C-alpha positions as a Markdown table, in Angstrom:
| # | Residue | x | y | z |
|---|---|---|---|---|
| 1 | Met | -10.4 | 6.3 | 10.9 |
| 2 | Asp | -9.2 | 5.7 | 7.7 |
| 3 | Cys | -6.0 | 4.8 | 7.8 |
| 4 | Ser | -3.7 | 2.9 | 5.4 |
| 5 | Ser | -0.6 | 1.3 | 5.3 |
| 6 | Trp | 1.4 | 1.3 | 2.2 |
| 7 | Phe | 4.4 | -0.5 | 0.8 |
| 8 | Trp | 5.5 | 0.5 | -2.6 |
| 9 | Arg | 8.0 | 0.1 | -5.4 |
| 10 | Ser | 7.4 | 2.1 | -7.8 |
| 11 | Gly | 6.3 | 5.3 | -5.5 |
| 12 | Ile | 3.3 | 6.0 | -7.7 |
| 13 | Trp | 0.9 | 3.3 | -6.2 |
| 14 | Phe | 0.0 | 4.6 | -3.0 |
| 15 | Val | -0.3 | 8.4 | -4.4 |
| 16 | Arg | -2.8 | 7.0 | -6.4 |
| 17 | Ile | -5.4 | 5.6 | -3.8 |
| 18 | Trp | -4.4 | 8.6 | -1.3 |
| 19 | Arg | -5.3 | 11.1 | -4.0 |
| 20 | Ser | -8.7 | 9.6 | -4.1 |
| 21 | Tyr | -9.4 | 9.1 | -0.8 |
| 22 | Gly | -7.7 | 11.5 | 1.5 |
| 23 | Ala | -6.8 | 9.2 | 3.9 |
| 24 | Arg | -4.1 | 9.6 | 6.1 |
| 25 | Val | -1.3 | 7.4 | 5.0 |
| 26 | Val | 2.1 | 5.9 | 6.3 |
| 27 | Ala | 3.9 | 4.5 | 3.1 |
| 28 | Val | 6.9 | 2.5 | 4.4 |
| 29 | Asp | 9.9 | 0.6 | 2.4 |
| 30 | Asn | 12.4 | -1.0 | 3.4 |
| 31 | Arg | 14.9 | 0.5 | 1.1 |
| 32 | Val | 16.5 | 3.6 | 1.3 |
| 33 | Asp | 16.9 | 4.5 | -2.4 |
| 34 | Gln | 12.7 | 4.2 | -2.9 |
| 35 | Ile | 12.6 | 6.7 | 0.7 |
| 36 | Asp | 14.7 | 9.2 | -0.9 |
| 37 | Phe | 12.9 | 8.9 | -4.4 |
| 38 | Ile | 9.4 | 9.5 | -2.7 |
| 39 | Asn | 10.9 | 12.1 | -0.7 |
| 40 | Ala | 12.2 | 14.0 | -3.8 |
| 41 | Arg | 8.8 | 13.8 | -5.4 |
| 42 | Ile | 7.0 | 15.0 | -1.9 |
| 43 | Ala | 9.6 | 18.0 | -1.8 |
| 44 | Ala | 8.6 | 18.5 | -5.3 |
| 45 | Ile | 5.0 | 18.6 | -5.2 |
| 46 | Lys | 5.5 | 20.9 | -2.2 |
| 47 | Asn | 7.2 | 23.2 | -3.8 |
| 48 | Gly | 4.4 | 23.1 | -6.9 |
| 49 | Asn | 7.6 | 21.9 | -9.2 |
| 50 | Tyr | 5.1 | 18.9 | -11.0 |
| 51 | Asn | 7.5 | 18.2 | -13.6 |
| 52 | Ser | 9.9 | 17.2 | -11.3 |
| 53 | Phe | 7.1 | 15.6 | -9.2 |
| 54 | Phe | 5.9 | 13.2 | -12.4 |
| 55 | His | 10.0 | 11.9 | -12.6 |
| 56 | Gln | 11.4 | 14.2 | -15.2 |
| 57 | Gly | 7.8 | 15.1 | -16.5 |
| 58 | Ile | 6.9 | 11.9 | -18.2 |
| 59 | Leu | 5.1 | 9.7 | -15.3 |
| 60 | Glu | 1.8 | 9.0 | -15.3 |
| 61 | Gln | 0.9 | 13.6 | -16.5 |
| 62 | Ser | -2.4 | 12.5 | -18.2 |
| 63 | Phe | -3.5 | 10.4 | -14.7 |
| 64 | Phe | -2.8 | 13.2 | -12.1 |
| 65 | Gly | -3.6 | 16.9 | -13.9 |
| 66 | Leu | -2.8 | 20.2 | -12.4 |
| 67 | Glu | -6.2 | 19.9 | -10.4 |
| 68 | Lys | -5.2 | 16.4 | -9.0 |
| 69 | Cys | -1.2 | 17.6 | -7.7 |
| 70 | Glu | -3.5 | 20.6 | -6.4 |
| 71 | Met | -5.5 | 18.0 | -4.0 |
| 72 | Ile | -2.1 | 16.2 | -3.2 |
| 73 | Arg | -0.4 | 18.9 | -2.2 |
| 74 | Arg | -2.9 | 19.7 | -0.1 |
| 75 | Asn | -3.0 | 16.6 | 1.7 |
| 76 | Leu | 0.8 | 16.3 | 1.9 |
| 77 | Cys | -0.2 | 16.6 | 5.6 |
| 78 | Leu | -1.6 | 13.4 | 5.7 |
| 79 | Leu | 1.3 | 11.6 | 4.7 |
| 80 | Thr | 4.3 | 9.8 | 6.8 |
| 81 | Val | 6.7 | 8.3 | 5.2 |
| 82 | Leu | 9.0 | 5.8 | 6.6 |
| 83 | Glu | 11.8 | 3.1 | 6.2 |
| 84 | Gly | 11.1 | 0.2 | 7.9 |
| 85 | Asp | 9.4 | -3.3 | 7.4 |
| 86 | Ile | 5.8 | -3.5 | 6.4 |
| 87 | Val | 4.9 | -6.1 | 8.8 |
| 88 | Asp | 6.9 | -4.6 | 11.9 |
| 89 | Val | 4.7 | -1.1 | 11.2 |
| 90 | Cys | 1.8 | -2.6 | 10.7 |
| 91 | Glu | 1.8 | -4.4 | 14.2 |
| 92 | Ser | 3.7 | -0.9 | 15.4 |
| 93 | Lys | 0.7 | 1.3 | 14.4 |
| 94 | Thr | -3.5 | 1.8 | 15.5 |
| 95 | Gly | -6.0 | 2.4 | 13.1 |
| 96 | Phe | -5.1 | 0.5 | 10.3 |
| 97 | Asn | -7.4 | -0.6 | 8.3 |
| 98 | Lys | -6.1 | -1.1 | 4.7 |
| 99 | Val | -2.6 | -2.9 | 3.9 |
| 100 | Tyr | -1.4 | -2.5 | 0.8 |
| 101 | Leu | 1.5 | -5.0 | 0.0 |
| 102 | Ser | 2.3 | -4.6 | -3.4 |
| 103 | Asn | 4.5 | -7.7 | -3.6 |
| 104 | Ala | 6.3 | -7.3 | -0.4 |
| 105 | Leu | 5.5 | -10.5 | 1.0 |
| 106 | Thr | 6.6 | -13.6 | -1.4 |
| 107 | Asn | 7.0 | -17.1 | -1.3 |
| 108 | Asn | 10.6 | -16.3 | -1.4 |
| 109 | Asp | 10.4 | -15.6 | 2.1 |
| 110 | Lys | 9.9 | -18.4 | 4.1 |
| 111 | His | 7.7 | -16.4 | 6.8 |
| 112 | Leu | 4.8 | -15.5 | 3.9 |
| 113 | Phe | 1.9 | -17.5 | 6.1 |
| 114 | Phe | 3.6 | -15.9 | 9.4 |
| 115 | Asn | 3.5 | -12.5 | 8.3 |
| 116 | Leu | 0.4 | -12.3 | 6.7 |
| 117 | Lys | -0.7 | -13.6 | 10.4 |
| 118 | Arg | 1.0 | -10.7 | 12.0 |
| 119 | Ile | -0.5 | -8.2 | 9.4 |
| 120 | Ser | -4.4 | -9.6 | 10.1 |
| 121 | Gly | -4.0 | -9.8 | 14.0 |
| 122 | His | -3.6 | -6.0 | 13.7 |
| 123 | Leu | -6.3 | -5.0 | 11.3 |
| 124 | Pro | -10.0 | -4.7 | 12.1 |
| 125 | Leu | -12.4 | -7.2 | 10.7 |
| 126 | Gly | -13.1 | -6.1 | 7.2 |
| 127 | Gly | -9.5 | -4.2 | 6.5 |
| 128 | Leu | -8.4 | -5.3 | 3.3 |
| 129 | Val | -5.0 | -6.6 | 2.4 |
| 130 | Tyr | -3.8 | -6.0 | -1.2 |
| 131 | Ala | -1.1 | -8.0 | -2.8 |
| 132 | Ala | 0.4 | -7.9 | -6.3 |
| 133 | Asn | 1.4 | -11.2 | -6.6 |
| 134 | Gly | -2.1 | -13.0 | -5.4 |
| 135 | Glu | -1.3 | -16.4 | -6.7 |
| 136 | Glu | 1.2 | -16.5 | -4.0 |
| 137 | Phe | -1.4 | -16.1 | -1.2 |
| 138 | Ile | -3.5 | -19.0 | -2.2 |
| 139 | Glu | -2.8 | -21.9 | 0.4 |
| 140 | Val | -2.5 | -19.7 | 3.2 |
| 141 | Tyr | -4.7 | -16.6 | 3.7 |
| 142 | Glu | -8.0 | -18.3 | 4.7 |
| 143 | Gln | -5.7 | -19.7 | 8.1 |
| 144 | Ser | -4.7 | -16.0 | 7.9 |
| 145 | Gly | -7.9 | -14.9 | 8.5 |
| 146 | Phe | -8.9 | -12.9 | 5.2 |
| 147 | Ala | -11.2 | -14.4 | 2.4 |
| 148 | Cys | -10.9 | -13.2 | -1.3 |
| 149 | Asp | -12.8 | -9.9 | -2.4 |
| 150 | Gln | -13.5 | -10.9 | -5.6 |
| 151 | Gly | -14.9 | -7.7 | -6.6 |
| 152 | Leu | -12.3 | -5.6 | -5.6 |
| 153 | Thr | -9.8 | -8.1 | -7.0 |
| 154 | Asn | -11.2 | -7.7 | -10.4 |
| 155 | Leu | -11.0 | -3.7 | -10.0 |
| 156 | Ala | -7.1 | -4.3 | -9.0 |
| 157 | Tyr | -6.9 | -6.7 | -12.0 |
| 158 | Gln | -3.1 | -5.1 | -14.3 |
| 159 | Pro | -2.3 | -7.6 | -17.1 |
| 160 | Cys | 1.3 | -7.9 | -15.7 |
| 161 | Trp | 0.5 | -8.8 | -12.2 |
| 162 | Asn | -1.9 | -11.5 | -10.6 |
| 163 | Pro | -3.5 | -9.1 | -7.9 |
| 164 | Val | -5.7 | -10.1 | -4.9 |
| 165 | Val | -7.5 | -8.0 | -2.6 |
| 166 | Leu | -7.8 | -9.9 | 0.8 |
| 167 | Arg | -10.3 | -8.8 | 3.5 |
| 168 | Lys | -10.3 | -10.3 | 6.8 |
| 169 | Ile | -13.5 | -12.1 | 8.2 |
| 170 | Ala | -11.5 | -13.6 | 10.9 |
| 171 | Glu | -9.4 | -13.7 | 13.8 |
| 172 | Pro | -6.0 | -15.4 | 12.3 |
| 173 | Glu | -5.4 | -19.4 | 13.7 |
| 174 | Gln | -3.7 | -19.6 | 16.6 |
| 175 | Asp | -0.6 | -21.9 | 16.0 |
C-alpha cells in the first residue's frame, strides 16, 4: 500500500505530494493551531471554496489551479488528520512507506537518533524519509538503517532549506 505519513508546519507541502500521487495520507502535527488551520482548509475545498483553500486567495494559486483543486477535493477521502507526535504515529500505524518529517526532528531534540531509529523500525526496506534539515541527520542516519538517496535529495532541494531524502536499506542497529 502506498500510504504516507506527513508532518507539516506550513500546511501545504503534504497537499502537493498527496495531490500528485493520490496516496493515502495521514497528516500529523502536535500543534492544535496547525490542526485547526488544515481542517479549515479541508472544509473550504470540500465546499468548493477554493479562495479560502488558498488561505485568503493568495497562497499557491499558480501551483494548484482549478483542475488540481478538483482532484484534491475528490481525494479527500484518502486524507486523515491527527493531532499527535509523528514518531508515535509511525509506531502505531502499519503500511507506511514514506514519512515527510519537514523539520519535526532536530538536533535540539536530544533523542534525534533514537526517534529516527523508531521510525526506521516501522518502515519497510526501500521506505523513504524526507527531512528539511538534512545537515542534522548526517551523523545518525546510517546507524538508523538509512542511506541518502542523492537523486531524490537533489530533486527536493530548496534554497532556504538543506533537505535530505533517506532510503531505508537495512534494519537499524540495535543498542
